[in-house]
Structures are given as C-alpha cells and as structure tokens.
N, C-alpha and C positions, 0 to 999 in steps of 0.2 A: 614962638615965631621969630622974635627978635634975635634969639641965639643963633638962628640959622644964618644970620648976616654978620656974625662976629668975625673980625679980621685977625684977632690974636687969641691965644689960649686964655689969657687973663680976661679979655672981654667975654669969652664964652663962659668961663667959670662965674663971672659976675652976673651975666644975663641969665644963664640957665640956673645956676645954683641959688642965687638970691631970689630971683623972680619965681621960680618953681617952688621954692621953700615958702615964700610968702603966700603964693596962691594955694598951696596945699593946706597951709595953716588957716587961711581965711575961709576955706570950705569945710574943714573938719568940724570946727567948733559950732558954726550955725546949724550944720546938719544934725549933730548930736543934740544940741539944745532944742531944735524943732522936734526931733523924735521923742525926746523926753516929755515935751508938752503934749504931743499927740496921743501918747500911749500911757494909760495908767495901769491897766492889766497887762502883764508880760512886758513891762517896760525894759527890763534888763535884756530880754530876748531881742526886742526891737533895736536897742542900742548896739547889741552884739552883731546883728545883721547889717546895720549901717556900717559898722567898723569893718566887718568882713567884706562888704561890697567895695569899700574904699581900697582895701588891701588887694582885692581881686583885680580892680582896675590897675593898680600899680604892677601887679604880677603879669598882666596881659600886655602892658605897654612895652616891657622889655623885649619880649620875643618879636613884637611888631616892629620895634625900632631896629632890631638886628636884621630882620627880613628886609626892611626898607634900605638900610645901610648897605647890605650885601647886594641888593639889586640896583641901587642908585648910588647915593653918597650920603654923608652925614648931614649935609645942609638940606638936601631934599627931605630926608627923614624928619628932621626937626620941623621943617615947614609943614609937612603933611600931618604930623602929630599935633602941631599947633592949630592947624585948620580944623582937624577933627574935634579938638577940644572946644573951639569956638562954636562949631556946629551943634555940639551937644550941650555945652554949658549956657550959652547965651539964651537960647529959647527956654531952658528949664529954670534959670535963676529967678525970673519974675514970678513964675508959678510958685516956687518955693517961698519967696518973700511974701506973697499974698497969703499963702497957707500959714506961714509962721505968724503973720499979723492977726489972722483970725483965731489962731490957737491962743495967742497972748491976750487978745481982747475979749 
C-alpha cells in the first residue's frame, strides 16, 4: 500500500521490492515450519501443497494487477492489492499463530 504513494522510481523500488521481499520471506518460513509440525504422515505432501499454494497466489496476483492497471492506474492497483492482502492476512495470522503455538507445545 505504501508503494502506491511513491513519488519516484527509486521510492517505488525500495518500498515495493524490499517490503514485499521481507513480507514474502516472513510468511514462507512460518507456514512451512507450522506445516511440518502439524503433519507427521505425508509431511512432504503437506509442505509441497503449502509451497504450491504460495506460488499459486503469486501467479494470480500478476493477472489481477494487469487488469487493475489497465482499468485504472498503477497506484490504484497497488492500493487495491495491498488492501486485499490486509483483509486476508490480518484475520488469518492470529489463527495461524495460535495453531503453531499449540503444535509446538
């Protein structure tokens, strides 16, 4: 969402590239770690499905962004994608954290 307010290309690259990179990295590791704790039987399948789900999300955002940019502009597209991420991630993160705590304890 902050990248939608960038005034220069450098600001956009810093805000989008660095923040999205950090965000993606901060979600991938906990999801994989939690999945490996939840599953003992077919653990490799469960981890593969989590990885595939993360990749599928990345594959669907590109066409969505293209559609939004074509219909509106890049700033609106960044804002909408950021808002969708907040709507999805914020409510599910505490549930995942509780489940990970139960699995570890």
